[in-house]
C-alpha positions in Angstrom: 1.3 -16.4 -74.3 1.5 -19.3 -71.8 -1.4 -17.9 -69.8 -3.9 -17.7 -72.7 -6.0 -20.2 -74.4 -6.6 -19.9 -78.2 -9.2 -21.6 -80.3 -9.8 -21.3 -84.0 -13.3 -20.1 -84.8 -15.6 -18.8 -87.5 -17.7 -15.7 -87.1 -21.3 -16.7 -87.3 -23.3 -13.6 -86.5 -22.7 -9.9 -85.8 -25.1 -7.8 -83.7 -23.9 -4.4 -82.8 -20.6 -4.8 -80.9 -21.3 -8.5 -80.2 -20.1 -11.3 -82.3 -21.0 -15.0 -82.2 -18.1 -17.2 -83.0 -18.4 -20.9 -83.6 -15.5 -23.0 -82.3 -15.0 -26.8 -82.3 -14.1 -28.0 -78.9 -12.2 -31.3 -79.0 -11.1 -33.6 -76.2 -7.4 -34.1 -75.7 -7.5 -37.5 -77.5 -9.7 -36.5 -80.4 -6.7 -36.3 -82.7 -5.4 -39.7 -81.7 -4.9 -42.2 -84.5 -7.0 -44.9 -82.7 -9.9 -42.6 -81.7 -12.4 -44.8 -83.6 -11.8 -47.6 -81.1 -12.2 -45.4 -78.0 -15.3 -43.9 -76.5 -13.6 -40.9 -74.9 -12.7 -39.1 -78.1 -15.4 -36.5 -78.8 -15.8 -33.1 -80.4 -18.5 -30.4 -79.7 -19.4 -27.2 -81.5 -19.8 -24.2 -79.2 -21.0 -20.7 -79.8 -19.0 -18.1 -78.0 -20.2 -14.5 -77.5 -17.5 -11.9 -77.9 -17.7 -8.2 -77.4 -15.3 -6.2 -79.6 -15.1 -2.5 -80.4 -13.5 -3.2 -83.8 -16.5 -5.3 -85.0 -16.6 -3.5 -88.4 -13.4 -5.3 -89.5 -15.2 -8.8 -89.3 -17.7 -10.4 -91.6 -19.7 -13.6 -91.0 -17.6 -16.5 -92.2 -14.3 -14.9 -91.3 -11.8 -17.2 -89.5 -10.6 -15.7 -86.2 -8.7 -16.7 -83.0 -10.9 -16.7 -79.9 -8.6 -15.9 -77.0 -9.3 -16.4 -73.3 -7.2 -16.1 -70.2 -6.2 -19.3 -68.5 -7.3 -17.8 -65.1 -10.9 -17.8 -66.5 -10.8 -21.6 -66.8 -9.5 -22.0 -63.3 -12.1 -19.6 -61.9 -14.9 -21.5 -63.8 -13.8 -24.8 -62.3 -13.6 -23.3 -58.9 -17.1 -21.8 -59.0 -18.8 -24.7 -60.8 -17.2 -27.7 -59.1 -14.8 -27.1 -56.2 -16.9 -24.7 -54.1 -20.1 -26.7 -54.5 -18.2 -29.9 -53.6 -16.9 -28.2 -50.4 -20.3 -26.9 -49.5 -21.7 -30.4 -50.0 -19.1 -32.1 -47.9 -18.9 -29.6 -45.0 -22.7 -29.3 -44.7 -23.0 -33.1 -44.8 -20.6 -33.4 -41.8 -22.4 -30.6 -39.9 -25.9 -32.0 -40.5 -24.7 -35.5 -39.5 -23.2 -34.1 -36.3 -26.5 -32.3 -35.5 -29.1 -34.9 -36.5 -27.3 -38.2 -36.8 -29.7 -39.0 -39.8 -27.9 -39.9 -43.0 -30.8 -39.5 -45.4 -32.0 -36.2 -44.0 -28.4 -34.9 -43.8 -27.7 -35.8 -47.4 -30.9 -34.3 -48.7 -30.3 -31.0 -46.8 -26.7 -30.9 -48.1 -28.0 -31.3 -51.6 -30.7 -28.7 -51.0 -27.9 -26.2 -50.1 -26.7 -26.4 -53.6 -29.9 -24.8 -54.9 -29.3 -21.4 -53.3 -25.6 -21.6 -54.3 -26.4 -22.0 -58.0 -29.2 -19.5 -57.7 -26.8 -16.9 -56.4 -24.4 -17.7 -59.3 -27.4 -17.3 -61.7 -28.3 -13.9 -60.1 -24.7 -12.7 -60.7 -24.4 -13.9 -64.3 -24.0 -10.4 -65.6 -21.2 -9.7 -63.2 -19.6 -13.0 -64.0 -20.1 -12.4 -67.7 -17.7 -9.4 -67.4 -15.1 -11.6 -65.7 -15.4 -14.4 -68.3 -15.0 -12.4 -71.5 -13.2 -13.5 -74.6 -11.4 -11.5 -77.2 -10.8 -12.2 -80.9 -8.0 -11.6 -83.3 -7.9 -12.2 -87.1 -6.1 -15.3 -88.3 -2.9 -14.6 -90.3 
């Protein structure tokens, strides 16, 4: 249980074996008693796509738990933030050593992020299988 993340959600749409579940994502301080005086307390509604073989037991409007593995969050942060940062920093040092031109090196380092994110986009179906959620009915 410690390595899963659970969010309450409401089934919005059912299409074949795919469900769309609406969850409300809140920041850690959204439940704070003085959140009206702080700019960092926010909430967002998100639609999560879930594939479930037992889709016939759900109806739109049902309350469910959306369950994800904690390792998915770690992998998402790694792919979206840490690896691009490392590409940016290492390529900047390499380009600076080669050209000794700050502006050109910075622009080329930023340009390397384009193929990185394009490769991620090309692999979105494979990544979609790794980043899959499950649901369970609320008791």
